C-alpha positions in Angstrom: 0.0 0.0 0.0 2.8 2.4 1.0 4.6 1.6 -2.2 1.5 2.4 -4.3 1.1 5.7 -2.5 4.7 6.5 -3.2 4.3 5.7 -6.9 1.2 7.9 -7.1 3.0 10.8 -5.5 6.0 10.4 -7.9 3.7 10.3 -10.9 1.8 13.4 -9.8 5.1 15.3 -9.4 6.4 14.0 -12.7 3.2 14.9 -14.6 3.3 18.4 -13.1 6.9 18.8 -14.2 6.1 17.5 -17.7 3.1 19.9 -18.1 5.2 22.8 -16.9 8.0 22.1 -19.4 5.5 21.7 -22.2 3.7 24.9 -21.4 6.9 26.9 -21.1 8.3 25.5 -24.3 5.0 26.2 -26.1 5.4 29.9 -25.0 8.5 29.9 -27.2 6.1 29.8 -30.2 4.8 33.3 -29.2 7.8 35.1 -27.7 7.7 37.8 -30.3 5.6 40.8 -29.4 2.4 41.5 -31.5 2.8 43.8 -34.5 2.0 47.3 -33.1 2.1 49.2 -36.4 -1.0 48.5 -38.3 -1.7 45.4 -36.2 -3.9 42.7 -37.6 -6.3 40.8 -35.3 -7.1 37.1 -35.6 -10.7 36.1 -36.2 -12.5 32.7 -36.6 -15.6 32.1 -38.6 -17.2 28.8 -39.6 -14.2 26.9 -38.4 -11.7 29.0 -40.5 -9.2 31.7 -39.4 -8.4 35.1 -40.9 -7.6 38.7 -39.9 -9.3 42.1 -39.4 -7.7 45.5 -39.0 -8.4 47.9 -36.1 -11.6 49.2 -37.7 -13.1 45.7 -38.0 -12.5 45.4 -41.8 -11.6 41.9 -43.0 -8.2 42.2 -44.6 -7.5 38.4 -44.8 -10.7 36.4 -45.3 -11.1 33.4 -43.0 -9.6 30.5 -45.0 -7.0 28.8 -42.8 -7.5 25.8 -40.6 -5.3 27.5 -38.0 -3.0 30.5 -38.0 -0.7 32.2 -35.5 -0.6 35.9 -34.9 1.8 38.0 -37.1 5.4 38.2 -35.9 7.9 40.3 -37.9 5.5 40.5 -40.8 4.8 36.8 -41.2 2.2 34.4 -39.7 2.3 30.6 -39.6 -0.8 29.1 -41.2 -2.1 25.6 -41.8 -4.5 24.3 -44.4 -5.2 20.8 -45.6 -2.3 19.5 -43.5 0.3 21.8 -44.9 2.2 24.5 -42.9 3.2 27.8 -44.6 4.0 31.4 -43.8 1.8 34.2 -45.1 2.4 37.9 -45.4 0.0 40.7 -44.3 -1.9 40.4 -47.6 -2.6 36.8 -47.0 -0.2 35.6 -49.7 1.9 32.5 -49.2 5.6 33.4 -48.7 6.9 29.8 -48.5 5.9 26.4 -47.3 7.4 25.2 -44.0 8.0 21.5 -44.5 8.8 20.7 -40.8 7.1 18.9 -38.0 7.3 21.8 -35.6 7.6 25.5 -36.6 8.1 28.4 -34.2 7.2 32.0 -35.0 9.9 34.3 -36.3 11.9 36.2 -33.8 14.9 38.4 -34.7 14.7 37.2 -38.3 14.9 33.5 -37.5 12.5 30.7 -36.6 13.3 27.4 -34.9 12.1 24.3 -36.7 12.0 20.6 -35.9 11.9 17.3 -37.8 11.3 14.0 -36.0 10.2 15.0 -32.5 7.9 12.3 -30.9 6.0 12.3 -27.6 4.5 9.6 -25.5 0.7 9.6 -26.1 -1.4 11.0 -23.2 1.7 11.9 -21.2 3.5 14.4 -23.4 7.0 13.3 -22.4 9.4 13.6 -25.4 10.5 10.1 -26.4 12.6 11.3 -29.4 13.6 15.0 -29.6 14.3 14.8 -33.3 16.5 17.5 -34.7 16.1 21.3 -34.5 17.6 24.1 -36.7 16.7 27.7 -37.7 15.3 29.1 -40.9 15.2 32.7 -42.2 12.3 34.5 -43.7 12.8 33.0 -47.1 12.6 29.5 -45.7 16.4 28.9 -46.1 18.0 26.8 -43.4 20.5 29.1 -41.7 21.6 27.0 -38.7 21.7 23.3 -39.5 19.3 20.6 -38.0 21.7 19.4 -35.3 20.1 20.5 -32.0 18.0 18.3 -29.7 16.2 21.4 -28.3 16.0 25.0 -29.7 14.1 28.1 -28.6 13.3 31.5 -30.1 15.8 34.3 -30.2 15.4 37.1 -27.7 17.9 40.0 -27.2 20.3 38.3 -29.6 20.5 34.9 -27.9 18.6 31.6 -28.0 18.7 28.5 -25.8 19.6 25.2 -27.4 20.6 21.7 -26.3 23.0 19.4 -28.1 22.3 16.1 -26.4 22.8 16.8 -22.7 24.8 20.0 -23.3 22.7 23.2 -22.8 23.8 26.6 -24.0 22.8 30.0 -25.4 23.9 30.7 -28.9 24.0 33.9 -31.1 22.6 34.3 -34.6 25.7 32.7 -36.1 25.3 29.6 -34.0 28.2 30.4 -31.8 28.0 29.3 -28.2 28.1 32.3 -25.8 27.8 30.4 -22.6 26.9 26.9 -21.5 24.3 26.2 -18.7 22.3 23.0 -17.8 18.7 23.5 -18.9 15.4 21.9 -19.7 13.7 25.0 -21.0 14.2 28.7 -20.6 12.1 31.9 -20.4 14.3 33.7 -22.9 16.2 36.9 -22.3 14.3 40.0 -21.0 16.0 43.1 -19.9 19.4 41.3 -20.1 18.3 38.4 -17.8 17.1 34.9 -18.7 15.2 32.5 -16.4 16.5 28.9 -16.8 14.6 25.9 -15.7 16.4 22.7 -14.9 15.3 19.6 -13.0 12.7 21.4 -10.9 14.6 24.6 -10.2 14.6 28.1 -11.7 17.6 30.3 -11.7 18.3 33.6 -13.5 21.4 34.3 -15.5 22.8 37.5 -17.2 24.2 37.6 -20.7 27.7 36.5 -19.6 26.4 33.4 -18.0 26.7 34.7 -14.5 24.0 33.4 -12.2 22.3 36.3 -10.3 19.9 34.3 -8.1 20.0 31.2 -6.1 18.1 28.2 -7.5 14.4 28.8 -6.8 11.6 26.3 -6.9 9.0 27.0 -9.5 5.3 26.4 -9.6 2.6 26.5 -12.4 4.0 29.8 -13.7 7.4 31.4 -13.9 8.2 34.9 -15.0 10.6 37.1 -16.9 12.0 40.5 -15.9 9.8 43.5 -16.6 10.5 47.1 -15.5 13.6 45.8 -13.6 11.7 43.3 -11.4 10.5 39.7 -11.5 8.0 37.9 -9.3 9.6 35.1 -7.3 8.1 32.6 -4.9 9.9 31.8 -1.6 8.5 29.4 1.0 5.0 29.7 -0.5 4.9 33.5 -0.7 5.5 35.8 -3.7 7.6 38.9 -3.8 9.8 40.7 -6.3 13.5 40.5 -7.1 15.7 43.0 -9.0 18.3 42.4 -11.6 21.1 42.1 -9.0 19.3 39.2 -7.3 18.1 41.3 -4.4 14.6 40.9 -3.0 13.2 44.5 -3.1 9.6 43.6 -2.3 9.5 40.9 0.4 7.6 37.7 -0.3 4.2 38.4 1.3 1.6 37.7 -1.4 -0.3 34.5 -2.3 0.7 35.1 -5.9 2.1 37.9 -8.1 2.5 38.6 -11.8 4.7 40.8 -14.0 4.9 44.6 -13.8 3.4 46.5 -16.7 3.0 50.2 -16.9 4.2 50.7 -13.4 1.8 48.2 -11.7 1.8 44.5 -10.9 -1.1 42.2 -10.0 -0.8 40.5 -6.6 -3.1 38.1 -4.8 -3.8 38.4 -1.1 -5.9 36.3 1.3 -8.9 38.1 2.8 -10.8 37.3 6.0 -14.0 38.4 4.2 -15.7 36.4 1.5 -17.0 38.2 -1.6 -20.1 36.4 -2.8 -21.2 36.3 -6.4 -24.8 36.7 -7.5 -26.9 33.5 -7.2 -27.2 31.3 -10.3 -30.5 30.1 -11.7 -30.1 26.9 -9.7 -29.9 29.0 -6.5 -26.3 28.2 -5.8 -23.6 30.8 -5.8 -19.8 31.0 -5.4 -17.6 33.2 -3.3 -13.9 33.9 -3.1 -11.5 35.0 -0.4 -8.3 35.1 -2.5 -8.4 38.5 -4.1 -6.3 40.4 -6.6 -5.2 44.0 -6.6 -2.2 46.0 -7.8 1.1 47.2 -6.3 3.6 49.8 -7.4 7.4 49.4 -7.5 7.6 49.9 -3.7 5.2 47.1 -3.0 2.4 49.5 -1.9 -1.1 48.2 -2.7 -2.4 51.1 -4.8 -5.5 49.4 -6.2 -7.1 47.4 -3.3 -7.3 43.6 -3.5 -11.0 43.0 -4.3 -11.2 41.1 -7.6 -11.5 37.4 -8.5 -9.1 37.7 -11.5 -7.2 40.5 -13.1 -5.0 41.1 -16.1 -1.9 43.3 -16.7 -2.3 46.9 -17.5 -2.0 47.5 -21.2 -2.6 50.8 -23.0 -3.7 52.4 -19.7 -6.4 49.8 -18.9 -6.6 46.4 -17.2 -9.2 43.7 -17.8 -11.0 42.5 -14.6 -12.9 39.3 -14.5 -15.2 39.1 -11.5 -18.1 36.6 -10.9 -18.6 35.6 -14.5 -18.6 39.3 -15.7 -15.8 41.4 -17.0 -14.9 45.1 -17.3 -11.9 47.5 -17.6 -10.4 49.8 -15.0 -7.8 52.6 -15.2 -4.8 53.0 -12.9 -6.9 54.7 -10.3 -9.1 51.6 -10.1 -12.0 53.5 -11.7 -14.3 51.4 -14.0 -13.9 52.8 -17.5 -15.5 50.2 -19.9 -18.2 47.8 -18.9 -20.9 45.8 -20.7 -22.5 42.4 -20.8 -19.0 40.8 -21.0 -18.4 37.4 -19.5 -14.6 37.5 -20.1 -12.1 40.0 -21.4 -8.5 40.1 -22.4 -6.1 43.1 -22.3 -6.1 45.8 -25.0 -3.5 45.5 -27.7 -3.4 47.8 -30.7 -6.5 49.6 -29.5 -8.7 46.5 -29.4 -9.6 43.9 -26.7 -11.2 40.5 -27.1 -14.3 39.8 -25.1 -16.8 37.1 -24.6 -20.6 37.7 -24.4 -23.6 35.5 -23.9 -26.0 35.3 -26.8 -29.1 33.2 -27.5 -26.9 30.7 -29.1 -24.4 30.5 -26.2 -21.1 32.1 -25.5 -19.6 34.1 -28.4 -16.6 36.4 -28.7 -15.7 39.6 -30.5 -13.4 42.7 -30.4 -14.3 46.0 -28.7 -12.5 49.4 -29.0 -11.8 51.7 -26.1 -15.3 53.2 -26.3 -16.7 49.8 -25.6 -18.1 49.5 -29.1 -18.1 46.0 -30.6 -16.3 46.3 -33.9 -16.2 42.6 -34.8 -18.6 39.9 -33.8 -19.9 38.5 -31.6 -19.4 35.2 -33.2 -19.2 31.6 -32.0 
């Protein structure tokens, strides 16, 4: 019996680790920031994907089985089992004949042939080979790596067998470090995850923090600080490795536009409106926002919050959503069930229709400029 319990605990921890590594590596597909100049917005209609502009005008008709957001002028699309990159007019630039294709970042995209995973577990059984292509589809760095991530601030993490390192655009090793997956470089610092620990390194390979345990999420530096968890509490560390906001929160997220979301435990339960069945939910874990000194400048009162973007933050509370400014004032509200941060002047929201949940894009006046559509 004890042996079986032990095996169960081991498998739970292993599965958590596997899920964490997969999620973090998947984030490498979208490291590049959205196109801010004339940004295009992904839409889906009748099972096909396309793009609109900021006014809601369809500029690339829904025609793809799937498509990523644009990065450096190109987007990865799939149709009839084929992968290819399109430009902002929707024209095919080149076919990407690889098993895995990352988005472009700093002119290069990581590609893979031959990776295999164990079904229902996700653990890699065969890493295959990774390399890097340019925007013409030409192979720039050969297919020789067993792991490869997107470039950020001039460097990318790779593995060659058990050997982990960061390379430059020419494929030259800048420094070696044991790694499973990384968070990429942000503000000159990269988070490196290896065998259940997280540590931060500068561009010379110097470790600036002690090894930290990591949970469901790990973060990169933003505005000079990064959330870290120590003994079950979250605080913020600066680029020298010093704790500048002591661990005191139940959770914390990145700084954006001078504020960071933090979660605190409340003695008072906030109750949501009753559902038709008569039941209702409540929450005692509440989110608010702190400034760079750790001062709570927007009280912890929300069930779920997003980062500030373009002066506003999306708040999701009791199956309804709205937007606040940096004073905590409600600026945009409506019959929204869920909302995401603004980007390029638009935010994606979900609303309830007679046919069920549907989504669309709103502008900063709260006007629906696309959708809602299922």
